N, C-alpha and C positions, 0 to 999 in steps of 0.2 A: 354569465354561466360558465364560461371557460375558466375564468379565474377561480370560481367556486370548485369546479371539478379538480383543478390543479392543486388547490389548497387542501382538498380532502385527500387527494392521492399522496401528496407530500406528507401530510399528518399521518396517514395510515402506514406509509412505508417507514417513517421515522419511528413510529410506535412499535411496528413489528420488529425492527432492529433491536430496540431497547428491551422489549419483552424477551426476545430470544437471548439477548446478552445476560439478562437476570437468570434465566433457566440454566444457561451454560456455566455461569458462575457457581450456581448452587451445585450443579453436577461436578464441577472441578473441585469444589470444597469437599464433596462427598468422596471423591477419589483420594484426595490427600488425607482426609480423616481416616480412611481405611488402609492408608500406607501402600497403596497400589502403585507399582512402577512398571508393570507390564500386564498384558492380558486384554480381554475383549473390551472392558470398560475404558481403558486408556485409548485403545485404537478407536472405539466408538466416538469418544470425545473429538478426536482428530477428524472424524468424518462428519461431525455435526456442525462445527463452528464455521466451515465455509458457507453455510446457508446464509449467514450474515452478509458475506460478499455477494452472494447470488441475489439477494434482495436489493443491495445497494446497486449492483451492476444493471439489473433490469430496470430498476426505478430510474437510474440515471439516463439510460438510453431513452426511455419513454418521455421523461421530462425534458430532456435536451431537444428532442424532436418536436415536442409539443410547444415549448416556450421559445426555442432559439432556431428552429428550422434545421436542426441536426448539423450536418457538415456544411451548410450554407454560410455559416458565420465562424469566426475564430473562436468565440466563446462556445458555440455549439460543438465544434470539433474538439475543443478542450475537454468538455464535459463527456462527450462520447468516448474519448480515449482514456479518461480516468475510469469510466464504466467498463471499458474493455480490459483494463488492468485488473479491476475487481473480478471479472469473469475468468481471467487468466489465473488468478489466485485459486478460484474454484476448481479449475481443471488440475492445477498443480497439487492441491491438497487431496482431492479425490482420487487422483492417480497414486498419491502416496499411500492413502487409505486402502486402496486396492492391493497394493504390495503388502501392507502390514496385516490386513484382515484375510485376504484370499490366499496370498502367497506365503504368508508367514514370515516375511522379511522385516525384521524389527526397525532397522534404520535404512531405508532404500535411498541412499545418497551416495553418488549421483544416480539418477534414473530418469525415466521419461517425465517424471513429475517436474523435473527442472525445466522442462520446455515451457510449462505454464509459469513457474516461478520466475524464471529469467525474462520471460516475455513482458513482465511488468515494467522492466527497465525502459525499453523503447516506447511502450505505451504511455507510461507516466511522463517520460521525457517529452514526448511529442505533445501530450496534453499541455504541459507547462509551456512549451514553445509557443503554442497557439494563444495561451493566455497572455504570454509576454508580447506577442505580436499585437494583441488587442490593447495592451497597455502601453505600447510604444517603445519596445525594446531597442529598436534601431537608434532612436534618439538618445536612450540612456546609455548605450554603449559608446556614444561619441564623447561622453564626459569621462574625465579621469576616474571618478568614483565608480561609474559603471564598469569600467575595464578592470579596476582593481577588484571590485566585488565578484565579477565573473571568474577571476583567476584565484583569488584567496579563498573563497568559500569552499570550492571542492577540494583544494589541496589540504586545507585545515581539517575538513571533515575526514578525509582519508587518513591523515596522520593520527587523528584521535582514535579512529577505529583500529588502526594498526597497532598502536601502543596499548590500547586497552583490551583488544581481543585477538589480533591476528599475528603478533609478532612471534608467537610460539608455534604457529602452524607451519608444518614442514612442507617443503616443495618435493613432491613425489614424481620423479621423471617416469615412473612405471605407470602412473595414473594421471596422464596430462589433463583429462576432462575434469577430474576433481580438483586439481591444482588451478585450473582456469577458473572454475566456479568459486573456489575459496577466495581468490583475490578479485574475481570479476564481479561478484555481487557488491562488495563494498566499493570497489573501484569505479564501477559504472552507475551505480545508484546515486552517487553524489551529483550526477548530471542533472537529474530531475529536481533534487533539492536546490541546487544552485540556481536553476531556471526559476524555481518557485520564489527564492529569496530575491532574485533580481526583479521578478514581476512585482512583488510586494513593494519593493523600493520605488517602482516607477508608477504605481497605481494610485497615487494620492488624489489625482484629479479625475481619474477614470470612473464614470458613473457616479459622480459626486463623492468619490472616496469609498463607496460601499464595497467595492471589490476587495479592498485591503483586508477587511475582516474575514472574508471567505477564503482568500489566498492564505491567510495566516493559519486557519484550520487545516488546510491542505498541507502547508508546510509542516505542521505538527504531525500530521498523519504520515508524511514521507520520512520525517526524522525518526518517528516511532518505529516505522517499518525498517529503517536503516539500522537502528540499534538492535531490533529484534533479530534480524537477519545475522548481524555480527555476533550476537549472543548464541544463536543456533550453531554457527560455524565454530565458535570457541568450544561449545559443549561437545560437538561431534568430534573435534580434534582431540579433546581430553577424555573421551569416552564416558561422559556424564549425561548425555542426552537420553531421554526416554519419552515416549509418546504419552501425552496427557500431563506432562510436567510443566514447569514454570515457563519454559519457552513457548509451549503451546497456549498457555494462558496469555503471554504477551502477543502471540499472533491473533488470538481472539479479540483482544483489545485493539490491535493494529487494524484488523479488518473493520471493526466497529467504527473506529474513528474515521477511516477513509470512507466507509459507506455513508455515515452522517454528513461528512464534508461534502460528498457529491450530491446527496439529496438536498441539503440545505443551501449549498452553492447554486445549484440549478434553480431551485424554486425562489429563493430570496432575490437573486440577481434579476430574475425575470419579472418579479413584481415591483422591482425598484422604480 
């Protein structure tokens, strides 16, 4: 009976995410078809797509506790902190929407919204740390390959982001918070991605290898988030960002990928 309930909850949560994604894609296409670059519709889109993260975050917490005992296991803690990261995204985007809709601030960056956005870095990193512990990260780091992977991946990702998006961003000594966030987002987000890649490389024999496919989806979600954040910073720096634009579409897809990763990771592993 517990397995049936879990299966039904997992299926319902995944379907809810996909249905909402289809609705949001249709809304975004409508906005683009009408050539809107500002106004209520654009800001409304920004307020709606975090619901995807809300569904993923709540579902992840429920399934992690039901299937893995929550914080009693490394995998349970990993899933919980991925879920907390999704809920932090909700806080960040709804705070952003408050400034755009209520206060009339078109691009509230930096703002209190960044508390939520930036919180995903420690949340996702700690989640991947727990998955890595479950997969044997200590053993992996004793090998030369593990050490090289742990160093090369974050450096390579930051260099790619720098030359593609960040090299033209100016350091503004009069606005140290913005400067810190401009470079802190891509600089620190690589930690979670690196831990995820390291976990993937170590998880061939963990749970019969089933963890690898789940980690791979999480890696894709983290990389997609990384690229989207870098694109946002690039557009803000060049004055081309607007609410409901291509970057918000990328965030919608990013939230969807991570929400599905959490839901499927949680349920599939527990049923393995």
